[in-house]
C-alpha positions in Angstrom: 0.0 0.0 0.0 2.8 2.4 0.8 4.4 1.6 -2.6 1.3 2.7 -4.4 1.1 6.0 -2.4 4.7 6.8 -3.1 4.4 6.0 -6.8 1.3 8.2 -7.1 3.0 11.0 -5.2 6.1 10.8 -7.4 4.1 10.7 -10.6 2.0 13.6 -9.4 5.0 15.7 -8.5 6.7 15.0 -11.9 3.5 15.9 -13.7 3.2 19.1 -11.6 6.7 20.1 -12.7 5.9 19.2 -16.3 2.6 21.1 -16.5 3.7 23.8 -14.1 0.3 23.4 -12.4 -1.3 21.3 -9.7 -4.7 21.1 -11.5 -3.6 19.4 -14.7 -1.8 16.5 -12.8 -4.9 16.1 -10.8 -7.0 15.7 -14.0 -4.5 13.2 -15.3 -4.4 11.2 -12.1 -8.1 11.0 -11.6 -8.4 7.8 -13.7 -5.7 5.9 -11.8 -7.9 4.8 -8.9 -10.6 3.7 -11.4 -8.1 1.6 -13.5 -6.7 0.1 -10.3 -10.3 -1.0 -9.3 -10.6 -2.5 -12.8 -7.3 -4.3 -12.3 -8.5 -5.7 -9.0 -11.7 -7.3 -10.5 -9.8 -10.5 -11.5 -8.5 -10.7 -7.9 -12.0 -10.6 -6.6 -13.0 -13.2 -9.2 -10.0 -15.2 -8.4 -11.9 -18.4 -7.6 -13.3 -18.3 -11.1 -9.8 -18.4 -12.6 -8.8 -21.1 -10.1 -11.6 -23.4 -11.1 -11.5 -22.7 -14.8 -7.8 -22.4 -15.5 -6.3 -23.9 -12.4 -4.5 -20.6 -11.6 -5.2 -18.6 -8.5 -5.0 -14.8 -8.8 -4.1 -13.2 -5.5 -2.6 -10.0 -4.3 1.1 -10.7 -4.3 4.4 -9.1 -5.3 3.7 -9.8 -9.0 0.2 -8.2 -9.0 1.7 -5.2 -7.1 4.4 -4.8 -9.8 1.6 -5.0 -12.4 -0.4 -2.3 -10.5 2.6 0.1 -10.4 3.1 -0.5 -14.1 -0.5 0.2 -14.7 -0.3 3.5 -12.9 2.3 4.7 -15.3 0.5 3.4 -18.4 -2.8 4.9 -17.5 -1.2 8.2 -16.6 0.2 8.3 -20.1 -3.3 8.3 -21.6 -4.4 11.3 -19.5 -1.2 13.2 -20.3 -1.9 12.8 -24.0 -5.4 14.3 -23.7 -4.6 17.1 -21.2 -1.4 18.2 -22.9 -3.0 18.4 -26.3 -6.0 20.3 -24.8 -3.7 22.8 -23.2 -1.8 23.2 -26.4 -5.0 23.9 -28.3 -6.0 26.5 -25.8 -2.6 28.2 -25.9 -2.1 28.2 -29.7 -5.6 28.5 -31.1 -7.4 30.2 -28.2 -10.1 27.6 -27.9 -12.4 27.5 -24.8 -12.0 24.7 -22.3 -14.8 22.5 -23.6 -14.0 22.8 -27.3 -10.3 22.2 -26.6 -10.8 19.0 -24.6 -13.4 17.7 -27.0 -10.9 18.2 -29.9 -8.0 16.8 -27.9 -10.0 13.7 -26.9 -11.1 13.0 -30.5 -7.7 13.6 -32.0 -5.9 11.5 -29.3 -8.4 8.7 -29.4 -6.3 6.6 -31.9 -3.0 6.9 -30.0 -4.8 6.0 -26.7 -6.5 3.0 -28.2 -3.3 1.9 -30.0 -1.3 2.1 -26.8 -4.0 0.0 -25.0 -4.2 -2.5 -27.8 -0.5 -2.9 -28.1 -0.1 -3.3 -24.4 -2.9 -5.9 -24.1 -1.7 -7.8 -27.1 1.8 -7.7 -25.6 0.5 -9.1 -22.4 -1.2 -12.1 -24.1 2.0 -14.3 -24.0 2.1 -13.7 -20.2 -1.5 -14.9 -19.9 -0.8 -18.0 -22.0 2.5 -18.9 -20.4 3.1 -22.4 -19.0 5.9 -24.0 -17.1 8.0 -22.6 -14.3 6.9 -19.1 -13.3 3.6 -19.2 -15.3 1.5 -18.3 -12.3 3.6 -15.1 -11.6 3.5 -14.1 -15.3 -0.3 -14.7 -15.3 -0.8 -12.5 -12.2 1.1 -9.6 -13.8 -0.6 -10.1 -17.1 -4.2 -10.3 -15.9 -3.8 -7.2 -13.7 -2.2 -5.1 -16.5 -4.6 -6.3 -19.2 -7.8 -5.8 -17.2 -6.6 -2.5 -15.7 -5.6 -1.2 -19.1 -8.9 -2.0 -20.8 -11.1 -0.6 -18.0 -8.8 2.3 -17.3 -8.8 3.3 -21.0 -12.6 3.5 -21.0 -12.5 5.7 -17.9 -9.7 7.8 -19.5 -11.7 8.5 -22.6 -14.8 9.5 -20.7 -13.8 10.8 -17.3 -10.7 12.9 -18.2 -12.5 15.3 -20.5 -15.3 15.8 -17.9 -12.8 16.5 -15.1 -10.7 18.7 -17.3 -13.8 20.8 -18.1 -14.5 21.2 -14.4 -10.9 21.7 -13.1 -9.0 23.4 -15.9 -7.7 26.9 -15.3 -9.9 29.5 -16.9 -6.9 31.5 -18.0 -4.4 30.3 -20.6 -0.7 30.6 -19.7 1.4 31.4 -22.7 4.7 29.6 -23.1 6.3 32.6 -24.9 8.7 34.7 -22.8 7.6 38.3 -22.0 9.4 41.0 -24.0 
């Protein structure tokens, strides 16, 4: 539990430095708890996997590594949308709602491609057999389920939260003369 809190804090502080704001990292990080809940669904349904596949999914070091990885991957989705919305507001003077709608629609493909590539890359972990198969399965099932559910939340929740929390003023990146 401490590991997750520290990883969330570090990611939040890095994003705050990148965005030069505390609001934008909050918008980006809002989907992290939702994706973690999605990743924990297989753990709650662990008995289903145990009876069907003969593999038990439990909270262990491998699932925790998967959760920390998931935090970084889901954060990346939010960064894509928020950064592009900020860029549209700065460069084209769009209002908050129009900018986030445009950002979400233009960044839909990269977000879905990242999710698809990650989930397809996880498939060998889910199908592994032999020594260490259970640990690979635990990491794979947590990342795959968390990415799929977290991506849905990212695409719908980030624009709403951005509309509510985004700064009403646009900060220019050009130096004053």
